C-alpha positions in Angstrom: -4.0 -12.5 -42.8 -5.8 -9.1 -41.4 -7.1 -8.2 -44.7 -8.3 -10.8 -44.3 -9.8 -10.8 -41.2 -10.9 -6.9 -42.1 -12.7 -8.7 -45.2 -14.2 -11.0 -42.7 -15.6 -8.4 -39.9 -16.8 -5.4 -42.2 -18.4 -8.1 -44.4 -20.4 -9.4 -41.6 -21.1 -5.9 -40.0 -23.0 -4.8 -43.4 -25.3 -8.1 -42.7 -25.7 -7.0 -39.0 -26.4 -3.4 -40.3 -29.3 -4.9 -42.6 -30.8 -6.8 -39.3 -30.2 -3.4 -37.6 -32.6 -1.2 -40.5 -35.1 -4.1 -40.6 -35.5 -4.6 -36.1 -35.8 -0.3 -36.8 -38.6 -0.6 -38.3 -40.6 -3.3 -37.3 -40.5 -1.6 -34.1 -41.9 1.5 -35.7 -44.7 -0.8 -37.1 -45.1 -1.7 -34.6 -45.3 1.3 -31.9 -47.4 3.3 -34.1 -50.0 -0.1 -32.9 -50.0 0.4 -29.8 -51.5 3.6 -29.7 -55.1 2.4 -30.4 -54.7 -1.1 -28.8 -54.3 1.3 -25.7 -57.2 3.0 -26.5 -59.4 0.4 -26.4 -58.1 -0.9 -23.7 -58.2 2.4 -21.8 -62.4 2.4 -22.8 -62.5 -1.3 -22.0 -61.3 -0.8 -18.4 -62.3 3.0 -18.5 -66.1 1.8 -19.8 -67.4 -1.8 -19.4 -65.6 -2.4 -15.8 -70.1 -3.0 -14.7 -71.7 -4.8 -17.8 -71.3 -8.8 -18.9 -69.7 -9.6 -21.6 -72.3 -9.2 -23.9 -72.9 -5.6 -23.5 -68.6 -5.4 -23.2 -68.2 -6.8 -25.7 -70.3 -4.5 -28.7 -68.7 -2.0 -26.7 -65.3 -2.8 -27.6 -66.7 -3.2 -31.3 -68.1 0.4 -31.3 -64.5 1.2 -30.3 -62.4 -1.0 -31.9 -64.8 1.0 -35.3 -63.8 4.6 -33.4 -60.4 3.9 -34.2 -61.1 2.5 -37.6 -63.5 5.0 -39.0 -60.6 8.0 -37.4 -57.6 6.6 -39.3 -55.3 5.3 -36.2 -53.6 2.0 -36.6 -54.0 -1.0 -34.2 -53.2 -4.7 -34.2 -54.9 -6.9 -36.5 -55.1 -9.1 -33.9 -55.7 -6.4 -30.3 -56.4 -8.9 -28.0 -57.2 -7.1 -23.6 -56.0 -10.0 -22.6 
């Protein structure tokens, strides 16, 4: 009986290890993309405040282009909100 329980526990822990490894990889990707997202957001806060929506959008597109040309990761669906 104890051997069966031990086997079941070992099997469940192996599944949990796989889930944790996947979670760590996903978290690393998100963390790497946050740098670019923070860069765009701080640029928006610092440089876009006094301007109208049209000019803000133009500046944000310039920030995104700058980030991509320099090889900085960012979220695919970045949204300041």
